N, C-alpha and C positions, 0 to 999 in steps of 0.2 A: 733121392739128391739131384739126380739129373735133371728132373721136372722143373727145380727152381731155377736151372742155371739162365734158362732165357729170359726169364722176369728179373732177375738180378743183371745182365747183360743191359737190357733194356734201360732199366733204371740208371746205371752208369752212365747210358749213352744220354738218355736226358737230362742227368745232372751235367754233363760236360757241354750239353748244346745251350742249357740256362747260365752258365758261367760264362759262357763265350761272349753269349749275347750281354750278359751285364759288364764285361771285360771290354765290349766293343763298342759300349754306349757313349757316344760323342762327349765330349769334354767342353765345359763351356768358360768363357772368362768373361767377366764384367768390367768395364772400361768407365769411369768416371772422370772428369776434368776440372780442375780448381784453376780457374783462368781471372776468378774474380777475386776482389776483397774478401778476406775471410770473415764473414759476418754470419747471422742467422740463415739467409739464405744458402751459404756455402753448407752450413750445419745438416740442414733439411735436403739439400742434395746429397750428401754423401749419406745420411741416414737411408735415404731411398736406394742407395746404393750397395749397402751393407744388406738391406732385407731383399735387395735382387739375388745378390750374391747367394744369402742363405737359401732363398726362395729355390733356386735353380743347383744348389750344392756346387757352386763354381769351383774350378779347378785351382783360380785366385782373383783377387780384385786389384785392379791395376789403378793406380790414383795419377793422373797425370797433371803436374803441378807447374805453375807459371804465374805466380803470383806476389806481389810485394811485401803480404801480410795483411793484417786486420786486427781483430779485437781478441785479447787474451780469452774473455768468456766463450766466444764462439769456437776458437783454439780447442780449448779443454774440452767443450760439450764432441766436437769432431774425435777429439783420441779417444774418448770415453765409448763414444758410438764406434770406433774400429776396433776396438777391444771384442764388442759383441760379433765381430764376423768370424764364422768358422772356419774360412779358408786363410791361406796366406794372402799379405797386402803387400804389393809391392808399389815403390814410388816412381816415377820416373820423370826427370827435370829434362825435356824437348831440347835440341840444340838451340843455344843462342837463348834460351828462358832463363828463369829463376826460381829458386825457393828461399824467399826471403822472409827475415822474422819468424811470424806464426807459420807461414808456408812451411819454414825449416825443419820447425820441432813437429810439424803433423808428419813429413817426410821420414823423420827419424823414429817418428813412432811406430812405423811399418816394419815388416820384417826384412825387406830388400830395398836399397836404393839404386836406380840407375840413371846415369847423366848424359847428356848427349855433349857434342862439343860446342864449347863457347858459353856452356851452362853455368851458372853460379850458385852456391849453396852458402845462409848463414846470416849475418848481420841481424843478431836476434837482440839487440838492447831495446829494452821495453819503453816505454813514453806512458805517462812522466817516468822518470827515471829515479824511482824513490827506494829506500834500500829494500824494505818490505816486497816490494813488486820484483825487485832485482835477485832478490835471495829465491823466491818462489821461482822464478823463470828456471834459475839456475838450478836449483832442485830438480824441477819437472823435467829438464834437457838429460839431465845425468841421470835421473831414475829409468828413463827411457832406453839411455844409452846402455845401461847396466843388464837393464831384460833382453836388449839386442844381443848382449854378448860382446861389444866393441872393446878393443883395445885401450890401454892407458893413454896413448898419443891420440885418439881420437875423440875419447872423454874430454881430454885436456883443451881440444879444437873446440869439441863444443862450448866447454866453459869462457874459452875465448871469443866464441861468438855471441854471449850474453855480456860479458865484461866490458870487453873492449869492441864489438860488434863488428870482429873479424868476419870476414866472407872468403868463400874458397871457390877457385876454379875446378873444374871436373879432375885435372889432372892431380891439384893440389890434394881433393877430396878422396881420391884414387891411393893416394901416396900415403894417408895418413889411415888408411882403410876405414872411412867412413862410409864409401860407398862400394855395391858388389862390382861394378863395372860400367863400360860403357856402351853407350847403344844409341845409334843415332836415328831411328825409327821403332815404331810399336811392334813392327814385325819383328825387329831384332831382337826387342827387349822378350819376345815370346818365345823366340829361338833360342837365346841363352837359357830360358826356362824350360826350354824342352817341351813348349805348348804350340810347336809349329801347326798351322791349319785347324786350329781349335776355331769353335765358334763363338762370335763375339757380341757381346749386348752391351751397348752405349747407353750411359743413364744422362738423358740430357736434361738442362732446367727449362722448367716453363713458367708460366705467369704468375702461378703460385709464388716460385722460388724468387721472383722479381721482387713480388709483394712483399713477401717476407723481409727481404732484403731492405727494401725502403722503408717498412715500417720500422724496424728494429736498428735503423741508423738514429745515433743519438741525437744528431741536430733536426731530424723528422721528430722523434721521440718528444723533444722538447718544445717544438712547434705544436704538436698535437696536443700536448698538456696545457699551453699556455692557450689555446685556442678554445680547448673545452670548458678553462675557468671562465675566460669571457662569453662565453656562449650562455653559461650557467648564470653569469651574473645578467647578462640582456634578459634570461628568463626571469631574473626576480624583477627588473625594472620594470618590463612590459605590463600591459594590462591584459589578465586572462592567462591561458596555457597556449604557447604557439608553436611548442615545439623544441625550441632552441636547448633548453636544459636535458631534454631528451639526447641530443646531440652531442650537447657538451658533457652529457656523463659518460656517453660511449667511448668520446676521445680521451675523457679523463683516465678511463678505466686500462684501455687499450695502451697509453702514453705508460702507466704504473707497470704494466705487465711488461711492455717494452725496455722499460728500465731495470727489468728485476725484481721490481719492489712487491710486486705480488706474483702469484701462481697461476696456473692453468685453473684450481680447483675454484680460487676466490673470482678469477676473471670467469668462469663460466656462472657461478651463482649472481656476482652484477647483471650478467647478461639475460640470465633467467628474469631477474626482478624487473629489468628495462623491459624486455619483452612483454612482461605480462600486464605492468603498468602501461605500455602502449595500446595493446587489446583492450584493456578497459576503459580507455579514452574513448573508443567506437561507441561507448554507451552514451556518450555526451553528444555526439557527432554522428547520428545516423548516417547510412550508406558509407560506400566504400571510402576511406580514408587515408592519407600517407600514414597514418598512424598505427592501423590495422597490418599494413605491409611490413612500416618496419618493425611489428612486434615479432611476425612471422619470421622475418629477416634474423631478429636477434635471437631467437630461439633455437632457432637453427644452428646460428654460430655458437650458440652456448653448448649445443650438444656436441657441434666439433673442438671445441674445447674440454669439453669434460673427454671425449675419445684421447685426446691428446696428455690427460693427467693420467692416464693408466697407464703403470708401467711394462705389462706383460701383452699387450696387444701392438699390432703396427697399424697406429690409426690410418693411413694410406689406403689401407684394404679396405677398413670398416666405415671411412666416411663418407663416401658415395650414398650408400644403402642408409646410413642413420640421417643423413642430410635430408635424403628424398623424404623417408618416414616422417619424420620432425616437420617437413615443409606440408607435406601434406596433411596431417593430424593439426598444424596449426592453424592452415587455411580452413578446413572444416570447423575449428573453434571460433576464428574469424568469422565464417558465414554463420554460425549460428549467433553469436554477439552482434552481427550485424542486423541480423531478424528482429532479434529482442530488443536492438536498440529503437529498430525502426517502430516496434510494437509499443514501446514506451513513450516514444515521439509522437505517436500517432494520437493526432486529436480528438477527443472523446465528443462523440455527438450527443448532443443535450436531449433530452426526452421530448420537451416543450416541440423540437426541430423535427425530431423522429417519431412523434406519435399524433400529435395535432392536425386535424384534418383527415386521418386514417381512418377507414372504413371497418367494423368489426360487427360481431352478433353477440347479442347477449346470452348467458350461458345459464342466468337464473333470473327471477324476477327482480326490476330494481323500482324504484320510487322515492318519493320524497322522502326522506328520513328513513328509508331502508336500502342499506349499501347490497350489491350484487357483486357478480361475477362477468366479464366481458372476455372475449377471446381476438386480440387484436395483433397483428403483425406475429404471426405465429407463437404467440403468448399468452398466459392467463393473466388478468390485470383485476384488483379490485376497482369497482366504479360506483358512483353515485348519478343521481338525477333527478332534476326539478320536475320531471314527469314521470309517470308510470309507463316501463318500459316490460314486455310481457319477455319470457325465455324466447329465445329462438330469434326475437327480431332485429334485424339489422341496424345498429348505432354508428355514430360519427362523434369521436373525440374533440369536445369543443377545449378543452384546458387539462391542466395537471394540477393537483394539489397535493404537494409532497410525493408519496408513490400510489396517490388514487387518481384515477381519471374520471374528470367529470366529462359526462356524456348524454346526447340526444336521441332521440328518434333520426334515422336518416330520412330527411324528405322523400317524396317520391317526384321522381323527374315529370314536367309537364311537357 
């Protein structure tokens, strides 16, 4: 029995050390700022932050809100994305900032809200002010409030945000129980959450976010649709294929997706079709043309679109290798097509130009009325002659009759 005691003691010590290491693991907080219009760019930014928070098993995700609002569709996408976050979500409206309209609803969808001095939250009256839209927004904000367990006073205030477009100051929001507390800085928010001194990961917007925000703007989408249709009409009017229709088709497909008429899957199929069509055009125009480059780009975009259509993967993780692989494979296919197109377009040298005047030798006897075989330019040919030519004698090709060579003896040089 005593012989087992040291081993048991060692096991307990190792277990305690492992537990202490796990408990001492530094906590991480992910911070993302929503200071722009609530659009698809904002949605992609929040989606990236949620992915980062889940990846690092963050203690919480803090959303810094300072916005006048934006689109209902993008707001719904953000609220849905936040529900996928495994850690608590905290909204903070900094001093003097605002969480208006869609920004206010996003704040309500979090677990807790903190506001700074002079901050404002509310004014959620939708535009256009139609009964169907108003009732939807009211039900949406009410369901989020019930999920948080807010009191009747806070729920009533939220409904007034929609019907009467009411907005509340920090003190008023505290009084009705809409917010958890007052915080003048991010460090104060962390202190109130008991997370002082934690490691902070900030998720910043990049060029991808800016491009998405631009493309999904309704005005820009409409301009893309009109431009795409005009380019297709231009292609119909001009003589020969100029590529305007290809660009027009791409713009129409992209605008229809931005308007929500088609989804990622249909968009990716359209891009694949346009990409293959572009590469096939290389067969008609040998050499590296803009169509081939466009084809590679379109196929790469198709793979990216397909990645976004998959619900169970984080596309931002897979896009770089997928795009690189597709670009490499498409480029190889493009080079093969270019080589093939060059071969198809290469002028075929006539037999007369190739063989007349060339010197060879007779492989059999040849004579008037007797067809034989000659060897010219590393190939055997059927041959006839007006004179007798013995096997092994050198000959010169005079002309060609069909696929038969008319030859004569090579004259000796003087």
